[in-house]
N, C-alpha and C positions, 0 to 999 in steps of 0.2 A: 276528181268523178270525171270522168270523158263521156262527151259527147257532142250534140248538138246544143247551140247555142236557145233560145226559146225565144227569148226578146235579147236587143240589145242594152248591156249594158246599162246607156244613158236614160233607157227606157223605165225598167227597172228599178233606178235611182228614183227616177221621177212619182213612178207609184208607189214605195213606200213613203218618200218624204209627204206628198199627197194624201197617201194613205192615214199615214200617221195623223197627219193636222187634223182633216176627217173628222177623225174617230175621237179625236178629242174636243173636236166642236159639239160632236153629236152628245158626249156625254155631259161634258161642262158647262156646254153653251144652252142648248138645246135639252136639257137631264132627260134624255135617251139613253136606255144602255139597251147594246143587241145580244143577248147572252148566245146564239148562237154562230156567230160572227167563224167563218171559215171560206176560202174562195173562192166554193160552191154559191157563195151569197153576195158575190161582187162582182158586177157587170163593170166592166172597161169601155169606152167608146172613142175611140180616136181619133173622128174626130170632131 
């Protein structure tokens, strides 16, 4: 696929790694299951 990179690769890897860790914490530690998880329900603040 050709096009413009939306975010740098390092940032994408960071977001995926932390997103999975946070989801597993939410599921296994907090006993909460988000049934409608999609990119529209995820907010990232880089500050």
